[in-house]
C-alpha positions in Angstrom: 3.5 9.6 -8.1 7.0 8.3 -8.5 7.1 4.5 -8.9 4.6 4.0 -11.7 7.2 2.7 -14.1 8.7 0.2 -11.8 5.3 -1.2 -10.8 4.3 -1.4 -14.5 7.5 -3.2 -15.3 7.1 -5.7 -12.5 3.5 -6.5 -13.6 4.7 -6.9 -17.1 7.2 -9.6 -16.0 4.2 -11.4 -14.4 2.3 -11.2 -17.7 -0.2 -8.7 -16.5 -0.9 -5.6 -18.6 -2.1 -2.4 -16.9 -3.5 1.1 -17.8 -2.5 4.4 -16.4 -5.5 6.2 -14.8 -5.1 10.0 -15.2 -8.8 11.0 -15.1 -12.2 9.5 -14.1 -13.0 8.3 -17.6 -10.0 6.1 -17.5 -11.6 4.0 -14.8 -14.1 2.5 -17.3 -13.5 -1.2 -17.7 -11.0 -1.3 -14.9 -11.3 -4.3 -12.5 -8.7 -3.5 -9.9 -6.6 -0.5 -9.0 -3.0 0.0 -7.8 -2.3 3.3 -6.0 1.5 3.6 -5.9 3.5 6.6 -4.9 6.6 8.2 -3.3 6.9 11.6 -1.9 4.9 13.7 0.6 1.3 13.3 1.8 -0.2 16.7 1.1 1.2 17.2 -2.4 0.0 13.7 -3.3 -3.5 14.5 -2.1 -3.4 17.9 -4.0 -2.4 16.0 -7.2 -5.1 13.4 -6.7 -7.8 16.1 -6.2 -6.6 18.0 -9.3 -7.3 14.8 -11.4 -10.9 14.7 -10.2 -10.3 11.1 -9.1 -10.8 11.4 -5.3 -14.6 11.0 -5.3 -14.3 8.0 -7.6 -11.6 6.4 -5.5 -13.8 6.9 -2.5 -16.7 5.2 -4.2 -14.4 2.5 -5.4 -13.1 1.8 -1.9 -16.5 2.1 -0.2 -17.9 -0.4 -2.7 -15.0 -2.7 -1.6 -13.6 -3.1 -5.0 -10.0 -4.4 -5.3 -7.5 -1.7 -4.5 -3.8 -2.0 -3.6 -1.8 0.9 -2.2 2.0 0.8 -2.3 4.3 3.0 -0.1 2.7 6.5 -0.1 -0.3 4.8 -1.6 -0.8 3.0 1.7 -0.6 6.3 3.7 -3.1 8.0 1.5 -5.7 5.3 2.3 -5.8 6.6 5.9 -7.6 9.6 7.5 -4.7 11.9 8.4 -0.9 12.2 8.4 1.6 13.9 10.7 3.3 14.9 7.5 0.6 17.3 6.3 -2.7 19.0 7.0 -4.9 17.6 4.2 -7.2 14.7 4.9 -6.4 11.4 3.3 -9.0 9.2 1.5 -10.1 7.7 4.8 -10.8 4.3 3.4 -9.0 2.8 6.4 -9.4 4.2 9.9 -6.2 5.5 11.5 -3.4 8.0 11.3 0.0 8.1 9.6 2.7 9.0 12.2 6.4 9.9 11.8 8.7 7.1 12.6 10.0 7.2 16.2 13.3 9.1 16.5 14.3 7.4 19.8 15.0 4.0 18.2 18.6 4.6 17.2 17.6 4.2 13.5 18.2 6.6 10.7 15.1 8.4 9.2 14.2 8.0 6.4 14.2 4.2 6.9 15.8 2.9 3.7 16.7 -0.7 3.3 15.6 -4.3 3.7 13.6 -5.6 6.7 11.8 -8.9 7.5 8.1 -9.0 7.8 6.2 -10.3 10.8 2.8 -11.7 10.0 -0.2 -10.8 12.1 -3.0 -12.1 9.8 -3.7 -13.3 6.3 -4.3 -11.3 3.1 -3.7 -11.8 -0.6 -0.1 -10.5 -0.5 1.1 -12.8 2.2 1.8 -16.6 2.3 2.0 -18.7 5.4 4.8 -20.6 3.6 6.9 -17.5 3.7 6.3 -15.8 7.1 9.4 -13.6 7.3 10.1 -12.3 3.8 12.7 -9.6 3.5 11.3 -6.5 1.6 12.6 -3.1 0.7 11.4 0.1 2.5 11.9 3.8 1.8 9.8 5.9 4.2 9.8 8.3 7.1 6.2 7.8 8.2 4.1 4.7 9.1 0.4 4.1 9.5 -1.2 3.3 12.8 -4.5 1.6 12.1 -7.4 2.2 14.5 -8.5 -1.4 14.2 -5.6 -3.7 14.9 -7.4 -6.4 12.8 -6.4 -4.3 9.7 -2.7 -4.8 10.5 -1.6 -7.9 8.6 2.2 -7.5 8.8 4.8 -5.3 10.6 8.5 -4.8 10.3 11.1 -4.0 12.9 12.4 -0.4 13.3 14.9 -0.3 16.1 13.2 -1.9 19.1 9.7 -1.3 17.7 7.4 -2.7 15.1 5.9 -0.5 12.4 3.1 -1.2 10.0 4.1 -3.0 6.8 0.8 -4.4 5.4 -2.8 -3.5 6.1 -5.9 -5.0 4.7 -9.7 -4.8 5.0 -12.1 -6.5 2.6 -10.7 -6.1 -0.9 -8.8 -2.9 0.0 -5.2 -3.3 1.2 -1.7 -1.9 1.0 2.0 -2.3 1.7 4.4 0.3 3.1 7.3 -1.4 1.3 8.0 -1.6 -2.4 7.1 -5.1 -3.7 8.3 -4.1 -7.2 11.8 -3.4 -5.7 11.8 -6.4 -3.3 13.3 -8.9 -5.6 11.7 -12.4 -5.9 9.8 -12.0 -2.6 8.0 -8.8 -3.7 7.3 -10.2 -7.2 5.7 -13.3 -5.6 3.5 -11.0 -3.5 2.2 -9.2 -6.6 1.7 -12.6 -8.3 -0.4 -13.8 -5.3 -2.4 -10.6 -5.5 -3.0 -11.2 -9.2 -4.0 -14.8 -8.6 -6.4 -13.7 -5.9 -8.0 -11.2 -8.4 -8.3 -13.8 -11.1 -9.9 -16.3 -8.6 -12.7 -13.9 -7.7 -11.1 -11.5 -5.1 -12.7 -13.0 -2.0 -12.8 -10.3 0.7 -10.2 -10.6 3.5 -11.4 -10.3 7.0 
């Protein structure tokens, strides 16, 4: 769904191989999933359903196996989106809403912004509490449980969701693979977390 190659390239720089999952059988032997994506909510869900992967992704998430969503991949983890009519995966409670238009900011939001931490998760480090990362989006998730919100970013005079996490399932609205060294270090921390046993994040 758009940014597969850039994610694969970034993982390769970190010495981590990966496999492209196109059908349920491709999940055999997989220890962790990355759900990247750019584009619109409904077409993405239609494409996922066409692969037959949706029930398998639901079982994966419900079993609390490691899953990282990126950009649109974050939004698909939620229940609904203002952008479309289809239901999302619903692995995280909440709704994806259009960015506020009364903030004096251009939509789509494209560019760099600093993170504000609200909790801990495998992507984030307390040693780097305000990393600048790269966003391209017009919508942002609003988690029902505020404990799921691990980082936000400024948009005008408001804060919007940047990182969510529950258990072993999490996601970032920004593109770590396009966020220079800061983003690469986040993916490196996630890989280290996986290799160290993937302890669930509260």
